[in-house]
N, C-alpha and C positions, 0 to 999 in steps of 0.2 A: 462923157468917152466912157466905156470899159477899163480901155488901156490906164485909165487912171486910177481905177480901182488900187493896186497894186503897184508899185514903183519895183516893175519885177525888170526880169532878164533882159527881154526886148527893148525897154524902154533906155534902160542903162544904157545902152550899146549904140540905139537909133540915137537918141536925144540927149542925155547929161552928159555923153563920152563918144561923139560921132568920129573919133577917131579911131573905135573899137568898132566902126563898120566899113564894109567894100562892097563895092558894085561887082558881081559874078559876073551875069552874060550866061553863054549856053554854058552848061552843068559836065563839070568834069571830075575826077579824085582829083585834082591840084585844088579845086574851091575847098573843100574837108580843109586840107594843109593849110591855106592861105588864111581861112578864118582861126583855127586855133594859134594861127602865128601871131595874131592882133593881141594876143593876150599878156599886155605887158609889152616894154621895150625888148625887142628881138624875140618875141614869143616864151619870156623870163616866167610866164605863170601857166605855161602849156605844160604841167606834170601831166604826164599820160596816165597815172593813176590818179589822178583826181581832178581830172576832169572828162567832159563825154559832151557829144553832140547831140542835139534836140532839132529835127526836121518837121517841117507841114507834112502832110501825106503825100501829097503832088510830087513835091521833092523825094521824099522815100520812092517811091512807086519807079521815079525816074530813075535814083541810084542803084537801084535792082538791076537795072539795065547795063550798067556801065561794063564794058568789056574785060578792065583789069580785073574784076572782082572776080573770086578764086572759092570753090569748093575745096573740102578735106580732101579728095580723092586726087586733086590738081597739086593743091600747096597744103605743104605743114601747118602755113601758119594763114588759116581759111579766115575770110572777109565772109563767108557767107555759109551759115550753118542752121540745118532745118528749115531752109527758104526762107532765109531771114537775113537780111542786114546784120550781122551781131557788131564788128568793128572794120574800124577803115582808119589806114594809119596808125593800130594802135589804141585806138579811143573808142567807149563805146556808142553806139548809135541808138538814139531813143527817139521814137517816129511820135506825133504827137496828133491828134485830130483836135485838138483845141486849138493849138497853132492857126492864125488868121480865122479864127470862127465865126467872127462877124462879118463875114466875108460870105454870099453863096457858094461861091466857086472854091471856098476856102485858099484862096489866094492872096498876095498882097502888091502893091502898083511896084512897077519896075523901077521909077524915078527914086524912089528914098523909102520903099520897105513898108511904108504905114500902109493900113486899109483904108481908102476910100467907101464909105456908106453913103454918099449920096449919089455917086456914078460908079456902079458895082461894075463894069464892064473896063475899068480900070486896073481893076483887080486881075491881073495875070500872070503873076510870077510866084515862085518859092523862095523858102528862105533857108539857109543852114545856121544856126544858133551853139555858140561854144558857149559852154558853163563850168566855171570852175567853183566846186559845189560846197568847198569848206571856206569860201568869202562868203557864203550867204548864210542868213539867219532870221528866224522870227524877232520880229520887230515890235514891240508894246507900245502904241500911243496912247493907250487909254485902258487900265486894267478892266476886266469884267466886273460888272456890278449885277447885283438881282436882289430885285423887291417883286413883293407879294401884294397882291390886294384881295379881299376878300368881295365875292358878287354874293351877294345874301338871296338877291331875286334867283338867280342860277344854280344856286347852294354849291358854287365851284370856288376856287381861288386862282386870279390868274398870276402866272410869274412873268416877271420881263428881266430880259438878259440883256444889258449894252455892253458891247467893248468895240476897241478901235486898233486896228493892227495893220502891219504890214511886211515888207521883206527888205532886210537890211543888208547892205553889202559894205564890206571891211574896206576896200578899194573902186577905183573907179576901173579898174582892169579885171574885174571879176567875170564880165560876160563880154563875146563878139559877136557880131553879126557879118555873115553875108546875104545880100539882100539882090532882088534883081534875077533870081535863076533862072534861068530861060527854061521851059518845061517843053 
């Protein structure tokens, strides 16, 4: 499965530390706040300068329709800038077309936030992911090795590089997710 390729943001919140996940329901602006509050006890890791939200594209488009979002002509603390959702509750919002990409509709299951590749009609909900960036780093499992071999028949050299890597997190409070966002 693709989600096993890298122990990433979603897997930490959905599988490794399920306490950092919640079922959202109908999308409101409070879903963003409730998601970031899952980062540690009482939201202790939810530093506005070190965290941001990642949403799937369906959730992002639905979020743009929230009535509470303001442009700069209405509020000096604008959430909509140049036609895009820049911030909500002070946290940057980053839409990702890669989230849920294994689903034809780019959605996940309402029940658990995972993608059902066998019954695609089960994938009908969005997600809001909160990430604390300073808690993540690239982690080597095996450093890169290079080797070359000569192919005299073709008058060429073959270069082979092998590496194993992944994402490493400092603690189990590095990401949180709200799944089952009704779109």
